[in-house]
Structures are given as structure tokens and as C-alpha cells.
N, C-alpha and C positions, 0 to 999 in steps of 0.2 A: 259758734256764730248760734244765735235764741232761736232762727228760725229753725236751722237742722234739730237745734234739742227739743224744739216742741215738735220738729215732725217726727222723731223719734217715737218720742214718747207717745206719741198720738198712731206712727203703725202699730207698735209694741200691744196697746189696746187692743187696737180694732184686729190684729193677728190672732190675740189670744179670744177675744170675744168672738171668732169667728172658727174657732175651733182650731187653726193651722197648728201642727207638734212643735213643739221648742223646738225639739233638734235643727229646725229649717228656719225658725222665727230671725235668727241674726243673719245669716247668709242673705235672708229675703229685704232687711233692712239695709242690709252695706250698700247691696246691688242698687234698691231704689234711691237709695239718699247718696250714694257717691260711684254706681256704676261701675262695683266690684264684679268679678263676676261669679255668680253666687255654685255651681257645680253643676254637674250635667243633669240631675232630675228638675231642680228649679230651672232650669234655662229653657230646658223642653216644655215644662209649665208656662212659661214665661213666652214661649214663643208661640203656645198655643197646639203643641205637639200633640195630641193624647196619647199616641200609640207608643213614643217615645218617653213621657212621662210615667206611662203602667210599666214600661219593660226597665224604666231606671229607678222605680220606687223601689223602697222599701219596706218590710211588713207594716213599721209603725206611717208609713205616709199614705198606705195604698185606699184607706179608708175616707180619706179626707180631701181627696183630688178635689172634688168639689169644692170645697173650702176654701181650696188656695184662689181658685175661680173667682165663686164669689166676693171675697178680699179685692181682688186685683181688678176686678167691674165695679166696686162700688167706690175705690179708697188709691188704688195705682195712678199715676199719670199714664193718661192713655197713649202719650209715648214711647212708654214703657215697657210694654207687652203689647199682645198679639200675633204678633209673626217673626219670623226669624229677622228681618232685615231691622227693625225695631229694638229688637235685641243688642242687635251687633252695635246699632248706630248711637245706644242710651249708653252702651259700654264704652264707646268710642270719644265720643261727646264729652263722659266723664275721667276719661283717662286725658284727655286733651285739657280738661279743667286743673284734672290735680299736676299733669307737669308743668302748667303756668303759674301754676302756684310755687311750686317747687323752683322755678326760676326765678320768682320774684324775691325767695328769702335770702 
């Protein structure tokens, strides 16, 4: 779909411009576009759980925690992040969409 392709390019560019490390960009894009669980570290970031994010981050991501927040605040849908409930709802809603699309094929 064209809209998803354009969003993907926009997210990729904005993540790079915000200084988000390359090793997590694709997982974050898959989460935002398709609700695919991004892994424990990114899930903590998305849920706005600083303690858990700091505990789970690797040395490459540690100095960039603020970059994730700046990207999310400026570019991510508000319903996709900010609380654990929003993150779970985002993933559940997209899983349902994927399941329905699979049934139609």
C-alpha cells in the first residue's frame, strides 16, 4: 500500500534524523506500521517506562533514550505509545487487522 510505503520512508528518515540507533529502527517501524511486538527494550520505551527501558537497553542504545522519546513525541501516533495499555491495544488492534486480512485471502 502506498500510504504504508510513504510512512515507512518517513519514519526511517525521521528515526535517522533523531539519532535513533540503526539496530532498533526496523523493529520500531514494524511496530508503528503493523503493531508487531518490538522486543522488551522498545516495548518499555513505548510504554513510557524509563526504569525498565534503562534496565533492558544495551550499551549502544543507552545514550539515545532521549532520542526515542523525541521521535515518539514528534512523529508517532499518540495511540501507539505512552502507557502499557496503549502499547498492548496498538499491538492487539493490528494483530486483529492482520488476522482479518489473512482470512480474506
